[in-house]
mmJSON file of the N, C-alpha and C atoms, coordinates in Angstrom:
{"data_MODEL":{"atom_site":{
"group_PDB":["ATOM","ATOM","ATOM","ATOM","ATOM","ATOM","ATOM","ATOM","ATOM","ATOM","ATOM","ATOM","ATOM","ATOM","ATOM","ATOM","ATOM","ATOM","ATOM","ATOM","ATOM","ATOM","ATOM","ATOM","ATOM","ATOM","ATOM","ATOM","ATOM","ATOM","ATOM","ATOM","ATOM","ATOM","ATOM","ATOM","ATOM","ATOM","ATOM","ATOM","ATOM","ATOM","ATOM","ATOM","ATOM","ATOM","ATOM","ATOM","ATOM","ATOM","ATOM","ATOM","ATOM","ATOM","ATOM","ATOM","ATOM","ATOM","ATOM","ATOM","ATOM","ATOM","ATOM","ATOM","ATOM","ATOM","ATOM","ATOM","ATOM","ATOM","ATOM","ATOM","ATOM","ATOM","ATOM","ATOM","ATOM","ATOM","ATOM","ATOM","ATOM","ATOM","ATOM","ATOM","ATOM","ATOM","ATOM","ATOM","ATOM","ATOM","ATOM","ATOM","ATOM","ATOM","ATOM","ATOM","ATOM","ATOM","ATOM","ATOM","ATOM","ATOM","ATOM","ATOM","ATOM","ATOM","ATOM","ATOM","ATOM","ATOM","ATOM","ATOM","ATOM","ATOM","ATOM","ATOM","ATOM","ATOM","ATOM","ATOM","ATOM","ATOM","ATOM","ATOM","ATOM","ATOM","ATOM","ATOM","ATOM","ATOM","ATOM","ATOM","ATOM","ATOM","ATOM","ATOM","ATOM","ATOM","ATOM","ATOM","ATOM","ATOM","ATOM","ATOM","ATOM","ATOM","ATOM","ATOM","ATOM","ATOM","ATOM","ATOM","ATOM","ATOM","ATOM","ATOM","ATOM","ATOM","ATOM","ATOM","ATOM","ATOM","ATOM","ATOM","ATOM","ATOM","ATOM","ATOM","ATOM","ATOM","ATOM","ATOM","ATOM","ATOM","ATOM","ATOM","ATOM","ATOM","ATOM","ATOM","ATOM","ATOM","ATOM","ATOM","ATOM","ATOM","ATOM","ATOM","ATOM","ATOM","ATOM","ATOM","ATOM","ATOM","ATOM","ATOM","ATOM","ATOM","ATOM","ATOM","ATOM","ATOM","ATOM","ATOM","ATOM","ATOM","ATOM","ATOM","ATOM","ATOM","ATOM","ATOM","ATOM","ATOM","ATOM","ATOM","ATOM","ATOM","ATOM"],
"id":[1,2,3,4,5,6,7,8,9,10,11,12,13,14,15,16,17,18,19,20,21,22,23,24,25,26,27,28,29,30,31,32,33,34,35,36,37,38,39,40,41,42,43,44,45,46,47,48,49,50,51,52,53,54,55,56,57,58,59,60,61,62,63,64,65,66,67,68,69,70,71,72,73,74,75,76,77,78,79,80,81,82,83,84,85,86,87,88,89,90,91,92,93,94,95,96,97,98,99,100,101,102,103,104,105,106,107,108,109,110,111,112,113,114,115,116,117,118,119,120,121,122,123,124,125,126,127,128,129,130,131,132,133,134,135,136,137,138,139,140,141,142,143,144,145,146,147,148,149,150,151,152,153,154,155,156,157,158,159,160,161,162,163,164,165,166,167,168,169,170,171,172,173,174,175,176,177,178,179,180,181,182,183,184,185,186,187,188,189,190,191,192,193,194,195,196,197,198,199,200,201,202,203,204,205,206,207,208,209,210,211,212,213,214,215,216,217,218,219],
"type_symbol":["N","C","C","N","C","C","N","C","C","N","C","C","N","C","C","N","C","C","N","C","C","N","C","C","N","C","C","N","C","C","N","C","C","N","C","C","N","C","C","N","C","C","N","C","C","N","C","C","N","C","C","N","C","C","N","C","C","N","C","C","N","C","C","N","C","C","N","C","C","N","C","C","N","C","C","N","C","C","N","C","C","N","C","C","N","C","C","N","C","C","N","C","C","N","C","C","N","C","C","N","C","C","N","C","C","N","C","C","N","C","C","N","C","C","N","C","C","N","C","C","N","C","C","N","C","C","N","C","C","N","C","C","N","C","C","N","C","C","N","C","C","N","C","C","N","C","C","N","C","C","N","C","C","N","C","C","N","C","C","N","C","C","N","C","C","N","C","C","N","C","C","N","C","C","N","C","C","N","C","C","N","C","C","N","C","C","N","C","C","N","C","C","N","C","C","N","C","C","N","C","C","N","C","C","N","C","C","N","C","C","N","C","C","N","C","C","N","C","C"],
"label_atom_id":["N","CA","C","N","CA","C","N","CA","C","N","CA","C","N","CA","C","N","CA","C","N","CA","C","N","CA","C","N","CA","C","N","CA","C","N","CA","C","N","CA","C","N","CA","C","N","CA","C","N","CA","C","N","CA","C","N","CA","C","N","CA","C","N","CA","C","N","CA","C","N","CA","C","N","CA","C","N","CA","C","N","CA","C","N","CA","C","N","CA","C","N","CA","C","N","CA","C","N","CA","C","N","CA","C","N","CA","C","N","CA","C","N","CA","C","N","CA","C","N","CA","C","N","CA","C","N","CA","C","N","CA","C","N","CA","C","N","CA","C","N","CA","C","N","CA","C","N","CA","C","N","CA","C","N","CA","C","N","CA","C","N","CA","C","N","CA","C","N","CA","C","N","CA","C","N","CA","C","N","CA","C","N","CA","C","N","CA","C","N","CA","C","N","CA","C","N","CA","C","N","CA","C","N","CA","C","N","CA","C","N","CA","C","N","CA","C","N","CA","C","N","CA","C","N","CA","C","N","CA","C","N","CA","C","N","CA","C","N","CA","C","N","CA","C","N","CA","C","N","CA","C","N","CA","C"],
"label_alt_id":[null,null,null,null,null,null,null,null,null,null,null,null,null,null,null,null,null,null,null,null,null,null,null,null,null,null,null,null,null,null,null,null,null,null,null,null,null,null,null,null,null,null,null,null,null,null,null,null,null,null,null,null,null,null,null,null,null,null,null,null,null,null,null,null,null,null,null,null,null,null,null,null,null,null,null,null,null,null,null,null,null,null,null,null,null,null,null,null,null,null,null,null,null,null,null,null,null,null,null,null,null,null,null,null,null,null,null,null,null,null,null,null,null,null,null,null,null,null,null,null,null,null,null,null,null,null,null,null,null,null,null,null,null,null,null,null,null,null,null,null,null,null,null,null,null,null,null,null,null,null,null,null,null,null,null,null,null,null,null,null,null,null,null,null,null,null,null,null,null,null,null,null,null,null,null,null,null,null,null,null,null,null,null,null,null,null,null,null,null,null,null,null,null,null,null,null,null,null,null,null,null,null,null,null,null,null,null,null,null,null,null,null,null,null,null,null,null,null,null],
"label_comp_id":["UNK","UNK","UNK","UNK","UNK","UNK","UNK","UNK","UNK","UNK","UNK","UNK","UNK","UNK","UNK","UNK","UNK","UNK","UNK","UNK","UNK","UNK","UNK","UNK","UNK","UNK","UNK","UNK","UNK","UNK","UNK","UNK","UNK","UNK","UNK","UNK","UNK","UNK","UNK","UNK","UNK","UNK","UNK","UNK","UNK","UNK","UNK","UNK","UNK","UNK","UNK","UNK","UNK","UNK","UNK","UNK","UNK","UNK","UNK","UNK","UNK","UNK","UNK","UNK","UNK","UNK","UNK","UNK","UNK","UNK","UNK","UNK","UNK","UNK","UNK","UNK","UNK","UNK","UNK","UNK","UNK","UNK","UNK","UNK","UNK","UNK","UNK","UNK","UNK","UNK","UNK","UNK","UNK","UNK","UNK","UNK","UNK","UNK","UNK","UNK","UNK","UNK","UNK","UNK","UNK","UNK","UNK","UNK","UNK","UNK","UNK","UNK","UNK","UNK","UNK","UNK","UNK","UNK","UNK","UNK","UNK","UNK","UNK","UNK","UNK","UNK","UNK","UNK","UNK","UNK","UNK","UNK","UNK","UNK","UNK","UNK","UNK","UNK","UNK","UNK","UNK","UNK","UNK","UNK","UNK","UNK","UNK","UNK","UNK","UNK","UNK","UNK","UNK","UNK","UNK","UNK","UNK","UNK","UNK","UNK","UNK","UNK","UNK","UNK","UNK","UNK","UNK","UNK","UNK","UNK","UNK","UNK","UNK","UNK","UNK","UNK","UNK","UNK","UNK","UNK","UNK","UNK","UNK","UNK","UNK","UNK","UNK","UNK","UNK","UNK","UNK","UNK","UNK","UNK","UNK","UNK","UNK","UNK","UNK","UNK","UNK","UNK","UNK","UNK","UNK","UNK","UNK","UNK","UNK","UNK","UNK","UNK","UNK","UNK","UNK","UNK","UNK","UNK","UNK"],
"label_asym_id":["A","A","A","A","A","A","A","A","A","A","A","A","A","A","A","A","A","A","A","A","A","A","A","A","A","A","A","A","A","A","A","A","A","A","A","A","A","A","A","A","A","A","A","A","A","A","A","A","A","A","A","A","A","A","A","A","A","A","A","A","A","A","A","A","A","A","A","A","A","A","A","A","A","A","A","A","A","A","A","A","A","A","A","A","A","A","A","A","A","A","A","A","A","A","A","A","A","A","A","A","A","A","A","A","A","A","A","A","A","A","A","A","A","A","A","A","A","A","A","A","A","A","A","A","A","A","A","A","A","A","A","A","A","A","A","A","A","A","A","A","A","A","A","A","A","A","A","A","A","A","A","A","A","A","A","A","A","A","A","A","A","A","A","A","A","A","A","A","A","A","A","A","A","A","A","A","A","A","A","A","A","A","A","A","A","A","A","A","A","A","A","A","A","A","A","A","A","A","A","A","A","A","A","A","A","A","A","A","A","A","A","A","A","A","A","A","A","A","A"],
"label_entity_id":["1","1","1","1","1","1","1","1","1","1","1","1","1","1","1","1","1","1","1","1","1","1","1","1","1","1","1","1","1","1","1","1","1","1","1","1","1","1","1","1","1","1","1","1","1","1","1","1","1","1","1","1","1","1","1","1","1","1","1","1","1","1","1","1","1","1","1","1","1","1","1","1","1","1","1","1","1","1","1","1","1","1","1","1","1","1","1","1","1","1","1","1","1","1","1","1","1","1","1","1","1","1","1","1","1","1","1","1","1","1","1","1","1","1","1","1","1","1","1","1","1","1","1","1","1","1","1","1","1","1","1","1","1","1","1","1","1","1","1","1","1","1","1","1","1","1","1","1","1","1","1","1","1","1","1","1","1","1","1","1","1","1","1","1","1","1","1","1","1","1","1","1","1","1","1","1","1","1","1","1","1","1","1","1","1","1","1","1","1","1","1","1","1","1","1","1","1","1","1","1","1","1","1","1","1","1","1","1","1","1","1","1","1","1","1","1","1","1","1"],
"label_seq_id":[1,1,1,2,2,2,3,3,3,4,4,4,5,5,5,6,6,6,7,7,7,8,8,8,9,9,9,10,10,10,11,11,11,12,12,12,13,13,13,14,14,14,15,15,15,16,16,16,17,17,17,18,18,18,19,19,19,20,20,20,21,21,21,22,22,22,23,23,23,24,24,24,25,25,25,26,26,26,27,27,27,28,28,28,29,29,29,30,30,30,31,31,31,32,32,32,33,33,33,34,34,34,35,35,35,36,36,36,37,37,37,38,38,38,39,39,39,40,40,40,41,41,41,42,42,42,43,43,43,44,44,44,45,45,45,46,46,46,47,47,47,48,48,48,49,49,49,50,50,50,51,51,51,52,52,52,53,53,53,54,54,54,55,55,55,56,56,56,57,57,57,58,58,58,59,59,59,60,60,60,61,61,61,62,62,62,63,63,63,64,64,64,65,65,65,66,66,66,67,67,67,68,68,68,69,69,69,70,70,70,71,71,71,72,72,72,73,73,73],
"pdbx_PDB_ins_code":[null,null,null,null,null,null,null,null,null,null,null,null,null,null,null,null,null,null,null,null,null,null,null,null,null,null,null,null,null,null,null,null,null,null,null,null,null,null,null,null,null,null,null,null,null,null,null,null,null,null,null,null,null,null,null,null,null,null,null,null,null,null,null,null,null,null,null,null,null,null,null,null,null,null,null,null,null,null,null,null,null,null,null,null,null,null,null,null,null,null,null,null,null,null,null,null,null,null,null,null,null,null,null,null,null,null,null,null,null,null,null,null,null,null,null,null,null,null,null,null,null,null,null,null,null,null,null,null,null,null,null,null,null,null,null,null,null,null,null,null,null,null,null,null,null,null,null,null,null,null,null,null,null,null,null,null,null,null,null,null,null,null,null,null,null,null,null,null,null,null,null,null,null,null,null,null,null,null,null,null,null,null,null,null,null,null,null,null,null,null,null,null,null,null,null,null,null,null,null,null,null,null,null,null,null,null,null,null,null,null,null,null,null,null,null,null,null,null,null],
"Cartn_x":[-0.067,-0.434,-1.936,-2.261,-3.285,-3.771,-4.651,-5.508,-6.26,-7.506,-8.251,-7.684,-8.374,-7.682,-8.165,-9.725,-10.61,-9.526,-9.114,-8.112,-6.822,-6.316,-5.147,-5.17,-6.907,-6.716,-6.404,-7.16,-7.659,-6.542,-5.337,-4.238,-3.582,-2.942,-2.199,-2.76,-3.501,-4.502,-4.348,-4.161,-3.7,-2.312,-1.427,-0.237,0.525,-0.08,0.047,-0.791,-1.602,-1.847,-0.741,-0.785,0.12,1.336,2.057,3.895,3.539,2.463,1.595,2.286,1.466,1.035,2.45,3.022,4.563,5.918,5.443,6.794,6.24,4.982,4.726,4.84,4.16,4.15,5.495,6.637,7.51,8.909,7.861,8.523,9.552,10.685,10.771,12.251,11.58,12.747,13.825,14.662,15.873,16.0,15.272,16.174,17.81,17.637,19.035,19.439,20.741,21.518,21.775,21.866,21.739,20.862,19.357,18.044,17.734,18.883,18.796,18.215,19.436,18.674,17.826,17.035,16.306,14.667,14.824,13.758,13.786,14.931,15.013,14.53,14.577,14.497,13.004,11.849,10.993,10.058,10.739,10.678,9.66,11.473,11.278,10.17,9.929,9.568,7.652,7.981,6.095,5.931,6.597,6.5,6.151,6.592,6.237,5.363,5.271,3.743,2.332,2.452,1.14,1.486,2.374,2.526,1.701,2.497,1.557,0.185,-0.562,-1.449,-2.862,-2.028,-2.479,-3.22,-1.758,-1.655,-2.375,-2.832,-3.974,-5.159,-5.644,-6.907,-7.193,-6.255,-6.354,-6.425,-5.861,-6.56,-7.866,-7.912,-9.452,-10.502,-10.341,-11.218,-11.414,-10.094,-10.891,-11.124,-11.027,-11.495,-12.835,-13.801,-14.994,-16.154,-14.749,-15.662,-15.651,-15.251,-14.551,-16.136,-16.115,-17.233,-18.588,-18.633,-20.051,-20.321,-19.312,-19.695,-20.12,-19.293,-20.129,-21.471,-21.295,-22.829,-23.724,-23.564,-24.697,-24.691,-23.694,-23.815,-24.879],
"Cartn_y":[-10.15,-9.96,-10.22,-9.421,-9.039,-9.966,-11.238,-11.759,-11.775,-11.078,-10.493,-10.104,-10.736,-10.103,-8.582,-8.579,-6.979,-5.844,-6.033,-5.048,-4.881,-6.744,-6.021,-5.519,-5.256,-5.229,-3.155,-2.967,-0.945,-0.602,-1.475,-1.067,-0.948,-1.487,-1.783,-0.214,0.162,0.532,2.319,2.157,3.331,3.861,2.619,2.773,3.375,2.743,2.78,4.296,4.453,6.251,7.372,6.499,7.911,7.608,6.542,6.661,7.582,7.469,7.998,9.495,10.247,11.578,11.634,11.149,11.919,12.017,11.036,10.979,11.989,12.549,13.561,15.107,15.07,16.409,17.456,15.866,16.348,17.131,16.818,17.246,17.928,18.696,19.81,20.152,20.379,20.269,21.171,22.225,22.617,22.515,20.975,20.556,20.962,20.387,20.152,18.961,19.294,17.684,16.817,17.022,15.969,15.27,15.549,14.368,13.784,13.626,12.63,11.934,10.93,8.879,9.429,9.4,9.913,9.956,10.901,10.563,9.444,9.034,8.039,6.261,6.846,5.224,5.26,6.954,6.874,6.583,7.088,6.32,5.163,4.036,2.921,1.912,2.54,2.787,2.489,3.349,4.002,2.709,2.168,1.585,0.239,-0.241,-1.419,-1.822,-0.352,-0.582,-0.409,0.497,0.137,-1.115,-2.012,-3.234,-4.136,-4.009,-4.716,-5.057,-3.584,-3.188,-4.079,-3.674,-4.25,-5.854,-6.501,-7.995,-8.739,-7.414,-7.648,-7.321,-6.036,-6.365,-7.828,-8.162,-9.162,-10.775,-10.619,-11.609,-11.381,-10.102,-9.986,-10.036,-9.67,-9.974,-11.433,-12.377,-13.803,-14.543,-14.616,-14.625,-14.063,-12.662,-12.803,-13.566,-13.731,-14.296,-16.081,-16.51,-18.1,-18.528,-16.823,-17.027,-16.949,-15.94,-15.658,-16.915,-17.925,-18.788,-20.15,-20.49,-21.093,-20.788,-20.212,-19.642,-19.863,-19.794,-19.736,-22.037,-22.688,-23.45,-24.269],
"Cartn_z":[14.856,13.92,13.479,11.943,12.544,11.404,12.232,10.893,10.414,10.885,9.249,8.13,7.495,6.255,5.622,6.095,6.208,6.838,7.88,8.639,7.912,8.018,6.971,5.462,5.222,3.834,3.558,4.902,5.502,5.345,7.135,7.12,6.048,5.236,4.009,3.197,3.159,1.539,2.555,3.957,5.008,4.775,4.549,4.839,3.42,1.711,1.057,0.396,0.632,0.847,1.309,2.807,3.732,2.96,2.108,1.77,0.178,-0.553,-1.795,-1.286,-0.212,-0.067,0.318,1.501,1.957,0.497,-0.091,-1.304,-2.732,-2.892,-3.564,-2.888,-1.262,-1.14,-0.899,-1.114,-0.684,-1.808,-3.384,-4.263,-4.422,-4.601,-4.768,-6.108,-7.212,-8.025,-7.847,-7.148,-6.511,-5.423,-4.859,-3.796,-3.311,-1.929,-1.228,-1.364,-2.1,-2.448,-1.243,0.317,0.702,2.027,1.029,1.092,-0.786,-0.857,-2.208,-1.417,-1.295,-0.876,0.218,1.023,1.343,0.718,-0.007,-0.815,-1.706,-2.266,-2.968,-2.404,-1.05,0.087,-0.177,-0.082,0.311,-1.163,-1.668,-3.648,-3.668,-3.115,-3.156,-2.384,-0.554,-0.473,-0.841,-0.873,-1.757,-2.65,-3.856,-4.788,-3.927,-3.173,-2.742,-1.859,-0.609,-0.543,-1.758,-2.828,-3.643,-4.28,-4.099,-4.874,-4.247,-3.006,-1.95,-1.227,-1.796,-1.284,-2.222,-3.544,-4.836,-4.464,-3.852,-3.687,-2.771,-1.943,-0.554,-0.931,-1.773,-2.182,-3.041,-3.955,-4.644,-3.84,-2.718,-1.825,-1.305,-0.817,-0.348,-1.82,-2.533,-3.787,-3.785,-3.566,-3.531,-2.872,-1.764,-0.585,-0.012,-0.223,-0.649,-1.938,-3.007,-4.387,-3.586,-2.827,-2.048,-1.325,-0.333,0.404,-0.01,-1.277,-1.735,-2.4,-3.086,-3.743,-3.186,-1.435,-1.026,0.439,-0.027,0.955,-0.148,-1.444,-2.766,-2.847,-2.969,-3.135,-1.599],
"occupancy":[1.0,1.0,1.0,1.0,1.0,1.0,1.0,1.0,1.0,1.0,1.0,1.0,1.0,1.0,1.0,1.0,1.0,1.0,1.0,1.0,1.0,1.0,1.0,1.0,1.0,1.0,1.0,1.0,1.0,1.0,1.0,1.0,1.0,1.0,1.0,1.0,1.0,1.0,1.0,1.0,1.0,1.0,1.0,1.0,1.0,1.0,1.0,1.0,1.0,1.0,1.0,1.0,1.0,1.0,1.0,1.0,1.0,1.0,1.0,1.0,1.0,1.0,1.0,1.0,1.0,1.0,1.0,1.0,1.0,1.0,1.0,1.0,1.0,1.0,1.0,1.0,1.0,1.0,1.0,1.0,1.0,1.0,1.0,1.0,1.0,1.0,1.0,1.0,1.0,1.0,1.0,1.0,1.0,1.0,1.0,1.0,1.0,1.0,1.0,1.0,1.0,1.0,1.0,1.0,1.0,1.0,1.0,1.0,1.0,1.0,1.0,1.0,1.0,1.0,1.0,1.0,1.0,1.0,1.0,1.0,1.0,1.0,1.0,1.0,1.0,1.0,1.0,1.0,1.0,1.0,1.0,1.0,1.0,1.0,1.0,1.0,1.0,1.0,1.0,1.0,1.0,1.0,1.0,1.0,1.0,1.0,1.0,1.0,1.0,1.0,1.0,1.0,1.0,1.0,1.0,1.0,1.0,1.0,1.0,1.0,1.0,1.0,1.0,1.0,1.0,1.0,1.0,1.0,1.0,1.0,1.0,1.0,1.0,1.0,1.0,1.0,1.0,1.0,1.0,1.0,1.0,1.0,1.0,1.0,1.0,1.0,1.0,1.0,1.0,1.0,1.0,1.0,1.0,1.0,1.0,1.0,1.0,1.0,1.0,1.0,1.0,1.0,1.0,1.0,1.0,1.0,1.0,1.0,1.0,1.0,1.0,1.0,1.0,1.0,1.0,1.0,1.0,1.0,1.0],
"B_iso_or_equiv":[0.0,0.0,0.0,0.0,0.0,0.0,0.0,0.0,0.0,0.0,0.0,0.0,0.0,0.0,0.0,0.0,0.0,0.0,0.0,0.0,0.0,0.0,0.0,0.0,0.0,0.0,0.0,0.0,0.0,0.0,0.0,0.0,0.0,0.0,0.0,0.0,0.0,0.0,0.0,0.0,0.0,0.0,0.0,0.0,0.0,0.0,0.0,0.0,0.0,0.0,0.0,0.0,0.0,0.0,0.0,0.0,0.0,0.0,0.0,0.0,0.0,0.0,0.0,0.0,0.0,0.0,0.0,0.0,0.0,0.0,0.0,0.0,0.0,0.0,0.0,0.0,0.0,0.0,0.0,0.0,0.0,0.0,0.0,0.0,0.0,0.0,0.0,0.0,0.0,0.0,0.0,0.0,0.0,0.0,0.0,0.0,0.0,0.0,0.0,0.0,0.0,0.0,0.0,0.0,0.0,0.0,0.0,0.0,0.0,0.0,0.0,0.0,0.0,0.0,0.0,0.0,0.0,0.0,0.0,0.0,0.0,0.0,0.0,0.0,0.0,0.0,0.0,0.0,0.0,0.0,0.0,0.0,0.0,0.0,0.0,0.0,0.0,0.0,0.0,0.0,0.0,0.0,0.0,0.0,0.0,0.0,0.0,0.0,0.0,0.0,0.0,0.0,0.0,0.0,0.0,0.0,0.0,0.0,0.0,0.0,0.0,0.0,0.0,0.0,0.0,0.0,0.0,0.0,0.0,0.0,0.0,0.0,0.0,0.0,0.0,0.0,0.0,0.0,0.0,0.0,0.0,0.0,0.0,0.0,0.0,0.0,0.0,0.0,0.0,0.0,0.0,0.0,0.0,0.0,0.0,0.0,0.0,0.0,0.0,0.0,0.0,0.0,0.0,0.0,0.0,0.0,0.0,0.0,0.0,0.0,0.0,0.0,0.0,0.0,0.0,0.0,0.0,0.0,0.0],
"pdbx_formal_charge":[null,null,null,null,null,null,null,null,null,null,null,null,null,null,null,null,null,null,null,null,null,null,null,null,null,null,null,null,null,null,null,null,null,null,null,null,null,null,null,null,null,null,null,null,null,null,null,null,null,null,null,null,null,null,null,null,null,null,null,null,null,null,null,null,null,null,null,null,null,null,null,null,null,null,null,null,null,null,null,null,null,null,null,null,null,null,null,null,null,null,null,null,null,null,null,null,null,null,null,null,null,null,null,null,null,null,null,null,null,null,null,null,null,null,null,null,null,null,null,null,null,null,null,null,null,null,null,null,null,null,null,null,null,null,null,null,null,null,null,null,null,null,null,null,null,null,null,null,null,null,null,null,null,null,null,null,null,null,null,null,null,null,null,null,null,null,null,null,null,null,null,null,null,null,null,null,null,null,null,null,null,null,null,null,null,null,null,null,null,null,null,null,null,null,null,null,null,null,null,null,null,null,null,null,null,null,null,null,null,null,null,null,null,null,null,null,null,null,null],
"auth_seq_id":[1,1,1,2,2,2,3,3,3,4,4,4,5,5,5,6,6,6,7,7,7,8,8,8,9,9,9,10,10,10,11,11,11,12,12,12,13,13,13,14,14,14,15,15,15,16,16,16,17,17,17,18,18,18,19,19,19,20,20,20,21,21,21,22,22,22,23,23,23,24,24,24,25,25,25,26,26,26,27,27,27,28,28,28,29,29,29,30,30,30,31,31,31,32,32,32,33,33,33,34,34,34,35,35,35,36,36,36,37,37,37,38,38,38,39,39,39,40,40,40,41,41,41,42,42,42,43,43,43,44,44,44,45,45,45,46,46,46,47,47,47,48,48,48,49,49,49,50,50,50,51,51,51,52,52,52,53,53,53,54,54,54,55,55,55,56,56,56,57,57,57,58,58,58,59,59,59,60,60,60,61,61,61,62,62,62,63,63,63,64,64,64,65,65,65,66,66,66,67,67,67,68,68,68,69,69,69,70,70,70,71,71,71,72,72,72,73,73,73],
"auth_comp_id":["UNK","UNK","UNK","UNK","UNK","UNK","UNK","UNK","UNK","UNK","UNK","UNK","UNK","UNK","UNK","UNK","UNK","UNK","UNK","UNK","UNK","UNK","UNK","UNK","UNK","UNK","UNK","UNK","UNK","UNK","UNK","UNK","UNK","UNK","UNK","UNK","UNK","UNK","UNK","UNK","UNK","UNK","UNK","UNK","UNK","UNK","UNK","UNK","UNK","UNK","UNK","UNK","UNK","UNK","UNK","UNK","UNK","UNK","UNK","UNK","UNK","UNK","UNK","UNK","UNK","UNK","UNK","UNK","UNK","UNK","UNK","UNK","UNK","UNK","UNK","UNK","UNK","UNK","UNK","UNK","UNK","UNK","UNK","UNK","UNK","UNK","UNK","UNK","UNK","UNK","UNK","UNK","UNK","UNK","UNK","UNK","UNK","UNK","UNK","UNK","UNK","UNK","UNK","UNK","UNK","UNK","UNK","UNK","UNK","UNK","UNK","UNK","UNK","UNK","UNK","UNK","UNK","UNK","UNK","UNK","UNK","UNK","UNK","UNK","UNK","UNK","UNK","UNK","UNK","UNK","UNK","UNK","UNK","UNK","UNK","UNK","UNK","UNK","UNK","UNK","UNK","UNK","UNK","UNK","UNK","UNK","UNK","UNK","UNK","UNK","UNK","UNK","UNK","UNK","UNK","UNK","UNK","UNK","UNK","UNK","UNK","UNK","UNK","UNK","UNK","UNK","UNK","UNK","UNK","UNK","UNK","UNK","UNK","UNK","UNK","UNK","UNK","UNK","UNK","UNK","UNK","UNK","UNK","UNK","UNK","UNK","UNK","UNK","UNK","UNK","UNK","UNK","UNK","UNK","UNK","UNK","UNK","UNK","UNK","UNK","UNK","UNK","UNK","UNK","UNK","UNK","UNK","UNK","UNK","UNK","UNK","UNK","UNK","UNK","UNK","UNK","UNK","UNK","UNK"],
"auth_asym_id":["A","A","A","A","A","A","A","A","A","A","A","A","A","A","A","A","A","A","A","A","A","A","A","A","A","A","A","A","A","A","A","A","A","A","A","A","A","A","A","A","A","A","A","A","A","A","A","A","A","A","A","A","A","A","A","A","A","A","A","A","A","A","A","A","A","A","A","A","A","A","A","A","A","A","A","A","A","A","A","A","A","A","A","A","A","A","A","A","A","A","A","A","A","A","A","A","A","A","A","A","A","A","A","A","A","A","A","A","A","A","A","A","A","A","A","A","A","A","A","A","A","A","A","A","A","A","A","A","A","A","A","A","A","A","A","A","A","A","A","A","A","A","A","A","A","A","A","A","A","A","A","A","A","A","A","A","A","A","A","A","A","A","A","A","A","A","A","A","A","A","A","A","A","A","A","A","A","A","A","A","A","A","A","A","A","A","A","A","A","A","A","A","A","A","A","A","A","A","A","A","A","A","A","A","A","A","A","A","A","A","A","A","A","A","A","A","A","A","A"],
"auth_atom_id":["N","CA","C","N","CA","C","N","CA","C","N","CA","C","N","CA","C","N","CA","C","N","CA","C","N","CA","C","N","CA","C","N","CA","C","N","CA","C","N","CA","C","N","CA","C","N","CA","C","N","CA","C","N","CA","C","N","CA","C","N","CA","C","N","CA","C","N","CA","C","N","CA","C","N","CA","C","N","CA","C","N","CA","C","N","CA","C","N","CA","C","N","CA","C","N","CA","C","N","CA","C","N","CA","C","N","CA","C","N","CA","C","N","CA","C","N","CA","C","N","CA","C","N","CA","C","N","CA","C","N","CA","C","N","CA","C","N","CA","C","N","CA","C","N","CA","C","N","CA","C","N","CA","C","N","CA","C","N","CA","C","N","CA","C","N","CA","C","N","CA","C","N","CA","C","N","CA","C","N","CA","C","N","CA","C","N","CA","C","N","CA","C","N","CA","C","N","CA","C","N","CA","C","N","CA","C","N","CA","C","N","CA","C","N","CA","C","N","CA","C","N","CA","C","N","CA","C","N","CA","C","N","CA","C","N","CA","C","N","CA","C","N","CA","C","N","CA","C","N","CA","C","N","CA","C"],
"pdbx_PDB_model_num":[1,1,1,1,1,1,1,1,1,1,1,1,1,1,1,1,1,1,1,1,1,1,1,1,1,1,1,1,1,1,1,1,1,1,1,1,1,1,1,1,1,1,1,1,1,1,1,1,1,1,1,1,1,1,1,1,1,1,1,1,1,1,1,1,1,1,1,1,1,1,1,1,1,1,1,1,1,1,1,1,1,1,1,1,1,1,1,1,1,1,1,1,1,1,1,1,1,1,1,1,1,1,1,1,1,1,1,1,1,1,1,1,1,1,1,1,1,1,1,1,1,1,1,1,1,1,1,1,1,1,1,1,1,1,1,1,1,1,1,1,1,1,1,1,1,1,1,1,1,1,1,1,1,1,1,1,1,1,1,1,1,1,1,1,1,1,1,1,1,1,1,1,1,1,1,1,1,1,1,1,1,1,1,1,1,1,1,1,1,1,1,1,1,1,1,1,1,1,1,1,1,1,1,1,1,1,1,1,1,1,1,1,1,1,1,1,1,1,1]
}}}
């Protein structure tokens, strides 16, 4: 596991962007019926990944604020 919050932040953002690109690049309105469960699974993974990226972003911002305040004190 990566312990640095900055590296976690970058990796999770890249994963979220990858899932968004993957999910939206395979939208077919007249697609085959056999791939629908896989598409739905990727949409749910995309939503969870973007939510996780938001949580890590908030954590990263909070840690930066705490470091900035501790340096100023």
